[in-house]
Structures are given as C-alpha cells and as structure tokens.
C-alpha positions in Angstrom: 2.1 14.2 33.8 3.4 17.0 31.9 2.6 20.5 33.1 4.2 24.1 32.6 3.0 27.6 32.6 1.1 28.8 29.4 3.8 29.1 26.5 6.4 26.9 28.0 6.2 24.7 25.2 4.1 21.8 25.5 3.0 22.1 22.0 6.3 21.7 21.2 6.5 18.4 22.5 3.8 17.2 21.1 4.9 18.6 17.6 8.1 16.8 18.1 6.7 13.4 19.1 4.4 13.9 16.0 7.3 14.5 13.6 9.2 11.2 15.1 5.8 9.3 14.6 6.0 10.2 11.0 3.3 12.9 11.0 3.3 16.2 8.6 6.3 18.0 9.0 6.3 22.0 9.5 9.6 23.6 8.5 8.9 26.2 11.1 9.8 23.4 13.5 13.4 24.3 12.6 14.9 27.1 13.9 17.8 28.9 15.6 19.6 31.8 16.5 22.3 32.8 13.9 21.4 29.8 11.5 20.6 29.8 7.9 19.9 27.2 5.1 23.6 26.9 4.4 25.0 25.9 7.9 21.8 24.9 10.0 21.9 20.9 10.3 18.8 19.1 10.0 16.4 18.7 13.2 16.3 15.3 14.6 13.9 13.8 16.7 13.9 10.5 18.4 11.2 8.2 20.0 12.3 5.2 21.8 9.8 2.4 22.8 10.2 -0.9 25.0 7.5 -3.2 23.8 6.3 -6.7 24.5 8.2 -9.1 22.3 4.4 -10.4 21.1 3.6 -6.8 20.0 2.0 -6.7 16.4 4.2 -4.0 15.3 7.1 -6.8 15.0 5.2 -9.0 12.1 4.9 -5.3 10.2 8.4 -5.0 10.6 9.5 -8.2 9.5 7.2 -8.1 6.5 8.9 -5.0 5.3 12.5 -6.7 5.8 13.2 -4.2 9.1 15.6 -5.6 11.6 13.6 -5.8 14.8 15.4 -5.3 18.1 16.6 -8.1 20.4 14.7 -9.0 23.2 15.2 -6.0 25.9 16.1 -3.8 23.4 13.9 -0.6 22.4 12.3 0.0 19.3 13.5 3.2 17.9 11.8 5.8 15.5 13.7 8.5 14.3 12.9 11.5 12.0 15.1 14.5 10.6 14.3 17.5 9.3 16.1 20.8 7.7 14.7 24.2 7.2 14.5 23.5 3.4 12.1 20.7 4.1 14.4 17.9 3.3 15.2 15.2 5.7 14.7 11.2 6.4 12.9 8.9 8.4 14.4 5.8 10.2 13.2 2.6 12.3 16.5 1.2 14.4 18.7 3.3 12.0 17.1 1.9 9.0 15.9 4.2 6.1 12.2 3.6 5.4 9.5 5.9 3.8 7.6 8.8 5.7 4.7 7.0 5.0 5.6 3.6 6.6 7.1 5.6 9.5 3.8 7.0 10.2 1.9 3.5 9.9 4.4 2.1 12.5 3.7 5.5 14.7 0.0 5.1 14.5 0.2 1.4 16.2 2.6 2.8 19.0 0.9 6.3 20.1 -2.5 7.4 20.0 -3.1 11.2 20.6 -6.5 12.1 22.0 -7.4 15.9 22.0 -8.9 19.0 20.5 -6.3 19.3 18.0 -5.9 15.4 17.2 -6.3 14.2 14.0 -6.0 10.4 15.0 -7.6 8.2 17.4 -11.5 8.5 18.2 -11.6 11.7 16.1 -11.2 9.8 13.3 -14.3 7.9 12.2 -12.5 5.3 10.3 -11.8 3.9 13.9 -15.2 3.8 15.4 -16.1 0.4 13.4 -13.1 -1.5 14.7 -13.5 -0.1 18.2 -17.2 -0.9 18.3 -16.7 -4.8 17.3 -13.7 -5.0 19.7 -16.2 -3.5 22.5 -18.8 -6.2 21.5 -16.5 -9.1 21.4 -17.1 -9.7 17.7 -13.5 -10.2 16.5 -13.6 -13.6 15.6 -17.1 -13.2 13.8 -15.6 -10.2 11.8 -12.6 -12.5 10.8 -15.3 -14.9 9.5 -16.8 -12.3 7.5 -13.6 -11.3 6.3 -12.8 -14.4 5.0 -16.2 -15.1 3.5 -15.7 -11.6 1.6 -12.3 -12.8 0.2 -13.5 -15.8 -0.9 -16.6 -14.2 -2.6 -14.1 -11.7 -4.1 -11.7 -14.3 -5.6 -14.8 -16.0 -7.4 -15.9 -12.6 -8.7 -12.3 -12.0 -10.2 -12.1 -15.4 -11.8 -15.7 -14.9 -13.3 -14.9 -11.4 -14.7 -11.5 -13.0 -16.0 -13.6 -15.6 -17.6 -16.3 -13.4 -19.2 -13.5 -11.2 -20.4 -11.9 -14.0 -22.2 -15.2 -15.4 -23.6 -15.7 -12.0 -25.0 -12.3 -12.0 -26.8 -12.9 -15.5 -27.9 -16.2 -14.5 -29.5 -14.0 -12.4 -31.8 -12.3 -15.5 -32.8 -14.9 -18.1 -32.7 -16.5 -17.3 -36.4 -13.2 -17.3 -37.9 -12.1 -20.6 -36.2 -15.5 -22.4 -37.0 -15.5 -21.3 -40.9 -11.6 -22.5 -40.9 -12.5 -25.6 -39.3 -15.4 -26.4 -41.8 -12.7 -25.6 -44.7 -10.6 -28.0 -43.3 -13.0 -30.8 -42.4 -14.5 -30.3 -46.1 -11.1 -30.7 -47.7 -10.2 -33.1 -45.2 -6.4 -33.3 -46.2 -4.3 -36.2 -45.2 -0.9 -36.9 -44.2 1.3 -37.4 -47.3 -1.5 -36.5 -49.7 0.1 -33.7 -51.4 3.2 -36.1 -52.4 0.7 -38.7 -54.0 -1.2 -36.1 -55.7 1.9 -34.4 -57.0 3.1 -37.9 -58.7 -0.2 -38.8 -60.0 -0.4 -35.2 -61.6 3.0 -35.9 -63.2 2.1 -39.1 -64.7 -1.2 -37.8 -66.1 0.1 -34.6 -67.6 2.8 -37.2 -69.1 0.4 -39.9 -70.0 0.6 -40.0 -74.0 4.7 -40.2 -73.8 4.4 -42.7 -70.7 2.1 -45.1 -72.7 4.2 -44.9 -75.7 7.3 -45.8 -74.0 5.8 -48.5 -71.8 4.3 -50.0 -74.9 7.6 -49.9 -76.6 9.4 -51.6 -73.5 6.5 -54.1 -73.5 7.2 -55.2 -77.1 11.0 -55.4 -76.3 10.3 -57.7 -73.3 7.1 -59.7 -74.2 6.9 -59.5 -78.0 8.1 -62.6 -80.6 11.8 -63.6 -79.6 11.6 -60.9 -76.5 13.4 -61.2 -73.1 10.4 -63.4 -71.7 10.7 -65.9 -74.4 14.5 -66.2 -74.4 14.4 -66.6 -70.4 12.0 -69.4 -71.1 14.1 -71.1 -73.9 17.3 -70.7 -71.7 15.7 -72.3 -68.8 14.2 -75.4 -70.6 18.0 -76.1 -72.1 19.3 -75.7 -68.6 16.7 -78.1 -67.1 17.4 -80.9 -69.6 21.3 -80.6 -68.7 21.0 -80.2 -65.3 20.2 -84.1 -64.9 23.7 -84.8 -66.2 25.6 -82.4 -64.1 24.6 -83.3 -60.8 23.1 -79.8 -59.5 25.9 -77.7 -60.9 23.7 -76.0 -63.0 21.3 -75.3 -60.4 22.6 -71.8 -59.6 22.1 -70.6 -63.3 18.7 -72.1 -63.2 17.9 -70.0 -60.1 19.1 -66.8 -61.5 17.2 -67.3 -64.7 14.1 -68.0 -62.4 14.7 -64.7 -60.5 15.0 -62.8 -64.0 11.7 -64.2 -65.2 10.0 -63.2 -62.1 11.7 -59.9 -62.0 10.2 -59.5 -65.7 7.0 -60.5 -64.4 7.1 -57.7 -62.0 8.2 -55.3 -64.4 5.3 -56.2 -66.5 2.7 -55.5 -63.6 4.3 -52.1 -62.7 4.1 -51.3 -66.6 0.4 -52.4 -66.5 -0.3 -50.0 -63.5 1.4 -47.0 -65.1 -0.1 -47.6 -68.4 -3.4 -47.7 -66.3 -2.9 -44.8 -64.2 -1.5 -42.5 -67.1 -3.7 -43.2 -69.4 -4.8 -39.9 -71.1 -8.0 -38.9 -68.9 -8.4 -35.1 -68.6 -11.4 -35.6 -66.1 -9.3 -37.3 -63.9 -6.5 -34.9 -64.3 -8.6 -32.0 -63.5 -10.0 -33.7 -60.1 -6.3 -34.3 -59.2 -5.1 -30.7 -59.9 -8.4 -29.3 -58.2 -7.7 -31.3 -55.2 -3.8 -30.5 -54.9 -4.4 -26.7 -55.4 -7.1 -26.9 -52.9 -4.7 -28.2 -50.1 -2.2 -26.0 -51.2 -4.3 -22.9 -51.0 -5.3 -23.9 -47.7 -1.8 -24.1 -46.5 -0.9 -20.7 -47.8 -4.0 -19.2 -46.4 -3.0 -20.3 -42.7 0.7 -19.9 -43.7 1.8 -23.2 -42.7 3.1 -26.2 -44.5 0.5 -28.7 -46.0 1.8 -31.5 -43.5 0.6 -29.1 -40.6 -2.9 -28.8 -42.1 -3.8 -31.8 -39.7 -2.5 -30.8 -36.5 -4.1 -27.2 -37.4 -7.5 -29.1 -37.6 -7.2 -30.7 -34.6 -6.0 -27.5 -32.7 -9.3 -25.7 -34.2 -11.4 -28.5 -32.6 -9.9 -28.3 -29.5 -10.4 -24.6 -29.4 -13.9 -24.9 -30.1 -14.2 -27.1 -27.3 -12.7 -24.9 -25.1 -15.6 -22.3 -26.3 -18.1 -24.7 -25.4 -16.4 -25.5 -21.9 -16.2 -21.9 -21.1 -19.9 -21.3 -21.3 -20.2 -24.1 -18.8 -17.3 -22.7 -16.4 -18.9 -19.3 -16.6 -22.4 -20.9 -15.4 -20.6 -22.9 -12.8 -18.6 -19.9 -11.5 -21.7 -17.8 -11.5 -23.4 -20.1 -9.1 -20.6 -20.3 -7.1 -20.4 -16.6 -6.8 -24.2 -16.5 -5.8 -23.7 -19.3 -3.1 -20.4 -17.4 -1.6 -22.3 -13.9 -1.9 -25.5 -15.3 0.1 -22.8 -17.0 2.7 -21.2 -13.8 3.4 -24.5 -11.8 3.4 -25.9 -14.3 5.9 -23.0 -13.8 8.3 -22.5 -10.3 7.9 -26.2 -10.0 8.6 -25.5 -11.6 11.9 -22.4 -9.5 12.2 -24.6 -6.4 12.0 -27.3 -7.5 14.5 -24.5 -8.1 17.1 -23.3 -4.5 16.5 -26.7 -3.2 17.1 -26.7 -5.2 20.2 -23.1 -3.9 21.3 -23.8 -0.5 20.4 -26.7 -0.5 22.7 -24.2 -1.9 25.6 -21.6 0.9 24.5 -24.1 3.6 24.6 -25.1 2.8 27.9 -21.8 2.3 29.4 -20.4 5.6 27.8 -23.4 7.6 29.5 -22.6 6.4 32.9 -19.1 7.8 32.4 -20.6 11.4 31.6 -22.1 12.8 34.5 -19.0 12.5 36.5 -17.1 14.5 33.8 -19.9 17.4 34.2 -21.1 16.1 30.7 -24.5 15.1 32.7 -26.7 16.9 29.8 -24.7 15.2 27.2 -25.6 12.0 25.3 -23.5 9.6 23.4 -24.9 7.4 20.5 -23.3 4.8 18.2 -25.0 5.5 14.8 -24.6 2.4 12.4 -25.7 2.8 9.0 -26.4 0.0 6.3 -24.1 0.5 3.3 -25.1 -0.1 -0.2 -24.2 -3.5 -1.9 -21.2 -1.8 -3.8 -19.7 -0.6 -0.6 -19.7 -3.9 1.4 -16.2 -5.1 2.2 -14.4 -7.6 4.6 -15.8 -5.4 7.5 -19.3 -6.1 6.7 -22.1 -4.0 5.2 -22.3 -1.5 7.9 -21.0 2.2 8.5 -20.2 3.0 12.1 -20.1 6.6 13.6 -19.7 7.7 17.3 -21.9 10.8 17.6 -22.8 13.2 20.8 -25.2 15.4 21.9 -24.1 18.1 24.4 -27.4 19.6 25.1 -31.0 17.4 25.1 -32.3 20.1 22.4 -29.5 19.8 20.0 -29.2 17.1 17.5 -26.5 14.6 17.7 -23.5 14.8 15.5 -19.8 13.9 15.1 -17.7 14.3 18.1 -15.2 16.6 16.5 -17.7 19.0 15.1 -20.1 19.0 18.2 -18.2 19.3 21.2 -15.9 22.1 22.5 -12.0 21.6 23.5 -12.9 20.7 26.8 -15.9 18.7 26.2 -14.4 16.9 23.3 -11.2 15.9 25.7 -13.8 14.6 28.3 -15.9 12.6 25.7 -12.7 10.9 24.4 -11.8 10.2 28.1 -14.8 8.5 28.8 -14.9 6.5 25.3 -11.3 5.5 26.3 -12.4 4.3 29.5 -15.0 2.3 28.2 -12.9 0.9 25.5 -9.8 0.5 27.6 -10.1 -3.4 27.1 -9.9 -3.0 23.4 -6.9 -0.9 23.2 -4.6 -1.4 20.2 -1.7 1.1 21.1 0.8 0.9 24.1 0.9 4.6 24.5 -2.1 7.1 24.8 -1.8 11.0 24.8 -4.3 13.2 26.1 -3.6 17.1 25.3 -5.2 19.1 27.9 -8.2 17.1 28.9 -8.7 19.3 31.7 -9.6 22.3 29.7 -12.6 24.4 31.1 -13.1 22.3 34.3 -11.8 22.2 37.7 -12.7 20.6 41.4 -14.5 17.3 41.5 -15.0 17.2 37.5 -11.2 17.7 37.4 -10.6 14.9 40.1 -12.9 12.5 38.0 -10.9 13.3 35.0 -7.6 12.2 37.1 -9.2 9.2 38.1 -10.1 7.9 34.8 -6.8 8.6 33.6 -5.0 6.8 36.4 -7.4 3.9 35.6 -6.3 4.0 32.1 -2.8 4.0 33.2 -3.3 0.8 35.1 -3.1 -1.2 31.6 -1.1 1.1 29.5 1.1 4.2 29.4 -1.0 7.4 29.6 0.9 11.1 28.8 -1.5 14.0 30.1 -0.5 17.3 29.4 -2.4 19.4 32.1 -3.2 22.7 33.7 -5.4 21.2 36.6 -3.6 20.3 39.8 -6.3 17.9 40.4 -5.3 15.8 37.3 -1.8 16.3 37.9 -1.8 14.9 41.5 -3.0 11.3 39.9 0.1 11.1 38.0 2.7 8.5 39.0 5.5 10.5 37.2 5.6 14.3 37.0 7.7 16.3 34.3 7.7 20.0 34.0 8.2 21.9 31.1 9.8 25.2 31.3 11.0 27.7 29.0 14.2 29.7 29.4 16.2 32.3 27.9 20.0 33.0 27.8 21.8 35.1 25.4 18.9 35.7 23.4 18.4 31.8 22.6 15.2 30.3 24.1 15.1 26.8 25.2 12.4 24.7 26.5 13.6 21.8 29.0 11.6 19.1 30.6 12.7 17.6 34.0 11.5 14.8 36.1 10.5 16.2 39.2 11.1 14.6 42.9 8.7 14.1 45.3 9.1 17.6 46.8 9.4 19.2 43.7 6.3 17.9 42.5 4.4 19.0 45.6 5.9 22.6 44.8 4.8 22.3 41.0 1.2 21.4 41.8 1.3 24.3 44.7 2.3 26.8 42.0 -0.8 25.5 39.9 -2.9 26.2 42.8 -1.9 29.6 43.7 -0.6 31.2 40.4 2.4 33.5 40.7 2.9 33.6 44.3 3.1 30.3 46.2 1.5 30.3 49.6 1.5 28.0 52.7 -1.9 27.4 52.1 -1.3 26.3 48.4 1.4 23.8 49.6 -0.7 22.6 51.8 -3.4 21.9 49.4 -1.1 20.5 47.3 0.0 17.9 49.9 -3.4 16.9 50.8 -3.9 16.2 46.7 -0.7 14.1 46.6 -1.3 12.3 50.0 -5.1 11.1 49.5 -5.8 7.7 48.6 -6.0 7.0 44.8 -8.2 4.5 43.4 
C-alpha cells in the first residue's frame, strides 16, 4: 500500500515507473533547482524485477539477443531522460529501443485506474481475457494454426496467379517461336553440311570440268589404272620365280589400285552433287539462310537452336502445369478455409458460453463494491471475413452500465473515476486465474467510497495479492489496512528544493499513518484506537 497526503507526489511515482517501463516520456519530469540544459544530467529511473525462471519474458529477451539474468538475479529495466528529450533505454545495461522496453514492460506491470491506458481499459485485451477465463487457450491455438495454414496457401496461390499473369505475356511469344523452330526443325551440324553443299553447287561447273579431266587422266587410254593393271600382270608372272620376294610390290600395287578406285567413287559423288542444278542450289540456300536468320533472331548460335527448342517446349509444359497447380492450390485453399471456419465457429460458440459465465461472475462482485445498480456485459460481434485472423472471427468488448436506465458502453467512457477503478478491481478478481503479468498497480481504487465498501475493496485487493504482487495507491484507511507492506509518500522542502520521499513503515508508524488518514490534521486517541482495530481485525 502507498499512502500520503494530497500533493505528496504519488503521481510522480507512477510517472517514474511508467518511464522505466517504456511509456511516453515527458520532459517536464526532468527539473531541478539551479539546473539548465548545459549542466543538467539526465534523469535516470530503474525498475528491478525478481521473476520466476519460467516467465515468458525470458524467451522474448533471448529472441532479441538480450542477456538474461542468472537464477536469483533481478531483471533490471532502466530509462534515462534529459531536459532536451534525449535519453536511452536499457535492459540489464544493454541498450534497447524504447519500443522494445515498453513491450517488455507491458508483460511485467499492469496499471489499472482512471488514468491508465493499458490493462483492461485497452479493448484489445478483452478477447484474450475472455478466452483465458473460458479455458479456450488450447482451442485458440488450434484456430491460430489453421489460420496460418490457410494464409500460407493463400500466399502460394496469389504468387502462382501472379506468375501465371506474367507468363501469359510471354506465352504467345514462346508458342510462336516454338512453332518456327518446329517448322524449320534445325539439326545439329546441319549448317556445316549445308555450307559445304552450297559451295559445291555454286562451283559446280568448274568442279565437273576438273573432275572430268582427272578422270581422263586416271582412267583414259594409257591412264593410271591401265598402267597399274599392266604392272600387276608383269609382277604376277615373275613372282613365281622369286619365291615371294616380289609380293610386297604386288601388295603395294594392289593398294594403289584400290585407292584409285576409291578416288573414282568420290569423284563420281562430287560429279553427282555438284552437277549444275539451280533449283537444288535455291533450296539449299533457303534452308541455310532460314536457319541462320532464326539464330540471329534469338541471338544465339545455330548449334544452340536445338537446346532453345527444348527449353521452349519445357516452358510451355510449365504453363500448362501452372494451371493445374493453381486449381490444386484453390482446392487446398478452400479446404483450409473450411477447416478454419469450422474451428473458429466452435471457438465463437465457446466464447458466447464463457461470456455468460463471466457476466454472471462479475455481476456478483459488483454489489459489495457499491455498484449494485451497475451491470457488466461482454459484447461479442462477428467480424466480416476480411477481418478474420489467428484469434478467430469475433470482436470482444467489455461494457458496463452504471444505471439500469442507461445503455451499456465501453468501461472507460461510462464509469466515473471511482466507479472505473472498482469495475476494474471486480474484473481483476474474477480474471485473476488468467493473470499475465506479475505486478498489478491500482491507482486510487478507493475514489469516492468509504466504510464497508472500502473494506470490500481492501478484501479483494488482498485476495489478488495472494497470487501476484499488487501495489495500491489509496486515500482510504480501510483499504490501506489490508496491505502486507505499507509505504508512505511524503513531500519535504529544504533550502528551496522540494523532495518526495518514500519510506517503508514499521508497525507503529503504520498505525500512526492510518490514524492520520482517519483523523485528518490532528491525530486523536480515538483515531489511533480505530486504526488499531482496522489493523488487528482478522483479514480474509
């Protein structure tokens, strides 16, 4: 419990803690007598947390390469701020962004009260709070996984459709080019063969004349062939008398005869191919020029035309396959969408059931807190499909009505300051099983109440404190008497410098502080006796 006279500086403590937790900085917090921008050192606020080694915050720190403390050592958040607005954020003395510091801070401390902007005043927390109260965490994880699977398929499908649209711009070109390649059908090595044939045809007359002259020399009267035959006859007659010594000569002459015969065959072929034939030359040139033009069109060598054809054929096959793959992905998407919708519908039904239990349970907490005319309602709205997500298909809002004749509305907009704090306290007591932070702060939860209502508030704060750390700023002696530790905030002035100090009270000091809260300026014996009764009574 934190108590103190009005203006003692209780709000400064919250401002300082908020600074350490990464909340928006206000340079007005940095001030000092005789200081200016040149010699004013930055303000520094440190918050130390002793946490269980299983706390989820350590996984977050590890993911961001922040060194986690050893077992038994505290987690330290620090923030510095200068009058010029510049400063730094640190976790265990490692520099971090203010945004990350706030992310960590939100998982360590929750502030509830009329001026709070986080916790249950933030409607974004209501869906998660309802799901945890209703025991739907496992079902929600299933919905999340199904949503992720659905969206992954949607992403693949969108990518394939985009690729298909891009491919369509190329498909006509590829089909036309492939048609040309298939029509011309170039073969490997064909250019060399055509070039040789064209050369022969272009020089046909000269070649025929030359080959005729050669043929006359070889095979005319008294030609090479006749002389070789005559020589072989002479050697054959003499070889019987020389016992085989002339056989090598006979073999050489035989080889020469065969070579002459081969030459004659080759000449006959050339004479056949090179025979003047304008039509054949035209066909050869058309074929050769078509292949060369096709290679120039695609800016590749003629030898690569065959590979290009295979590439285009494969590409067209991919176009055809893409259509089938898109259809397959569409079917998978529809199946995944249906699975998600079915599971999310079950989640929605369970939420409606849980909302009824939550409304009833919170309703029982309201009369003891002097909110007997108020009602609490969990409103669940179905979202349009484009807003569905890993959390399901529902918006969830906590609403209240402080008067039976008034419509319900958001907690922060309907309740006054004191009512708001008590509504939040009632919710926190009910939702205590779903706590996500180790420290809860209530700012002036006793505003506008006293007596039995204040005692009821104190009882519920004590109940919360059984499972988590609860800090309460209060002006109510009844509320203050339920604390396990009491701190007093006091403002003092020395030589023109105002200081706010916080001190932990002993048992005697605590009784005196509660007596002050009961009596006001002058503490009476009756006030002290009343304080003693408050402190000595059995607390639940």
